C-alpha positions in Angstrom: 136.5 180.6 11.9 138.7 179.7 14.9 141.7 181.7 13.5 139.5 184.7 12.9 138.2 184.5 16.4 141.7 184.3 17.9 142.8 187.2 15.7 139.9 189.4 16.8 140.6 188.5 20.5 144.3 189.5 20.2 143.3 192.8 18.6 140.7 193.4 21.3 143.2 192.8 24.1 145.8 195.0 22.4 143.3 197.9 22.1 141.6 197.4 25.5 144.5 196.1 27.5 144.3 198.9 29.9 140.8 197.8 30.9 142.4 194.6 32.4 145.3 196.3 34.1 145.0 196.6 37.8 144.9 200.1 39.3 148.2 200.9 41.0 148.7 203.7 43.6 152.2 204.8 44.2 152.6 205.7 47.9 154.6 208.6 49.3 158.1 207.8 50.5 158.2 206.7 54.2 160.0 208.8 56.8 162.9 207.3 58.6 162.8 209.7 61.5 159.9 211.0 63.5 158.9 213.2 66.4 158.4 210.3 68.8 161.1 208.0 70.1 160.8 204.2 70.1 160.7 204.3 73.9 157.8 206.7 73.9 155.9 204.6 71.4 156.4 201.5 73.5 155.3 203.4 76.6 152.1 204.8 75.1 151.0 201.7 73.1 147.5 200.6 74.0 144.8 198.6 72.3 142.3 201.2 71.1 138.7 200.2 70.2 136.9 203.5 69.7 137.5 205.3 66.4 136.2 208.2 64.4 135.1 206.9 60.9 137.6 209.3 59.2 139.8 208.4 56.3 143.6 208.2 56.7 145.9 210.1 54.3 148.2 208.4 51.8 151.1 209.6 53.9 149.8 207.8 57.0 149.0 204.6 55.0 152.4 204.6 53.4 154.1 204.9 56.8 152.1 202.1 58.4 152.5 199.6 55.5 156.2 200.4 55.3 156.6 199.8 59.0 155.2 196.4 58.6 156.9 195.1 55.4 158.8 198.0 53.8 162.1 197.3 52.1 165.1 198.8 54.0 168.1 197.3 52.2 168.6 197.2 48.5 171.1 194.4 47.9 169.1 191.5 49.6 165.8 193.4 49.6 165.5 193.0 53.4 162.4 194.3 55.1 161.5 196.1 58.4 160.3 192.8 60.0 162.5 189.7 60.3 161.7 186.6 58.3 163.0 183.1 58.6 165.3 182.6 55.7 164.3 186.0 54.3 161.4 184.2 52.5 158.8 186.8 53.4 155.6 184.8 53.2 153.4 187.6 54.5 151.0 189.6 52.4 149.3 192.8 53.5 145.9 194.0 52.5 144.5 197.5 53.2 140.8 197.9 53.5 139.2 201.4 53.5 136.0 203.0 52.3 137.0 202.7 48.7 138.0 199.0 48.5 140.6 196.4 49.3 144.3 197.0 48.2 147.3 194.7 48.2 150.6 196.2 49.4 153.5 195.8 47.0 156.7 196.2 49.0 159.0 196.1 46.0 157.5 199.3 44.5 156.0 200.7 47.8 152.6 200.9 46.2 149.0 199.7 46.5 147.3 197.4 43.9 143.6 197.5 43.8 142.2 194.1 44.7 138.5 194.7 45.2 136.3 197.8 44.9 133.8 198.7 47.5 133.8 199.2 51.3 134.2 195.8 53.0 134.6 197.1 56.6 131.1 196.2 57.8 131.5 192.8 56.3 134.8 192.3 58.1 133.1 193.5 61.3 130.5 190.7 61.0 133.3 188.3 60.1 135.0 189.2 63.4 132.1 188.2 65.6 130.4 191.6 65.4 133.2 193.7 67.0 131.8 197.1 66.1 135.1 199.0 66.1 136.3 196.9 63.1 133.7 198.5 61.0 134.3 202.0 62.3 138.1 202.3 61.9 139.5 204.5 59.0 141.4 201.5 57.7 141.9 197.8 58.4 145.3 196.2 57.7 144.9 192.5 57.2 148.1 190.5 57.7 148.0 187.3 55.6 150.5 184.5 54.9 151.3 181.9 52.3 152.5 179.1 54.6 153.7 177.0 51.6 156.4 179.5 50.8 158.1 178.7 54.2 157.1 175.0 54.3 159.1 174.5 51.1 162.3 175.2 53.1 161.4 174.5 56.7 158.7 171.9 56.5 156.2 171.8 59.4 158.5 174.1 61.4 157.1 176.9 59.2 153.8 176.5 61.1 155.7 178.2 64.0 157.8 180.6 62.0 155.1 182.2 59.9 152.7 183.2 62.8 155.8 184.6 64.7 156.6 186.7 61.6 153.0 187.9 61.5 153.5 189.1 65.1 156.6 191.0 64.2 154.9 192.9 61.5 151.8 193.5 63.6 153.9 195.0 66.4 155.6 197.3 63.9 152.2 198.5 62.8 151.0 199.1 66.4 154.1 201.1 67.3 154.0 203.1 64.1 150.3 203.9 64.8 151.2 205.4 68.1 154.0 207.4 66.6 151.5 208.9 64.1 149.0 209.8 66.8 146.6 207.0 65.7 144.9 204.2 67.6 145.1 200.5 66.6 144.2 197.1 68.0 145.2 193.6 66.8 142.2 191.3 66.2 142.6 187.6 66.1 139.0 186.6 66.7 137.4 186.1 63.4 136.0 183.4 61.1 139.0 182.7 58.7 136.8 181.4 55.9 134.5 184.4 56.0 137.4 186.9 56.0 138.9 185.1 53.0 135.6 185.2 51.1 135.0 188.9 52.0 138.3 190.1 50.5 138.6 187.3 47.9 141.9 186.0 49.2 143.8 183.7 46.9 143.5 180.0 48.1 147.1 179.9 49.1 146.9 182.8 51.6 145.5 182.7 55.1 144.5 185.7 57.4 146.5 186.0 60.6 145.5 189.4 62.0 143.0 192.1 61.4 144.4 195.5 62.6 141.8 198.3 62.6 143.5 201.7 62.7 142.1 205.2 63.0 141.7 208.4 64.9 140.9 207.7 68.5 137.5 208.7 69.7 137.8 210.1 73.2 135.2 208.7 75.6 
């Protein structure tokens, strides 16, 4: 009976394996030159907190995520933001009206993590800051501290948040260059954010970054 059950289970998995495969969205290639200079982006960067609830295109999303953690060198797989020991403990999650997606730098793609719009839940998790729920997307910068602690010990508790800051600034400047508004949010209940987006136990949220079209007031 046990062997029969195992056989049927294997057959079921072979036939229906696609049902267990996670949805992958291949993102457009990022641009490495733009219309706005770095100096202009620095000059115009402001924390924007008023957004139209409009979706962003895959091209915009691709550029923003690449700016934060995109691979820019093929031999050592170095990324856009510096990392102590090139360990890269950061994980990026994209939240939009369709669901929660994990960014995969190696393939420059999105992996579906959760279905459903979690933006209002994240707004409540961030102490009711309304703009969090109104932005077209929210990029959540997370980190696996143990990856860095394995090499640097407790010093990693300094290195990892610094790295999160590097990635966040890249996102903010890229947002300006794309004509979008963004704001880094550090005021939230960590455990609630982790529950809302079903973070793995080894990852911690560092930043919520709402991004969208600026609503002129």
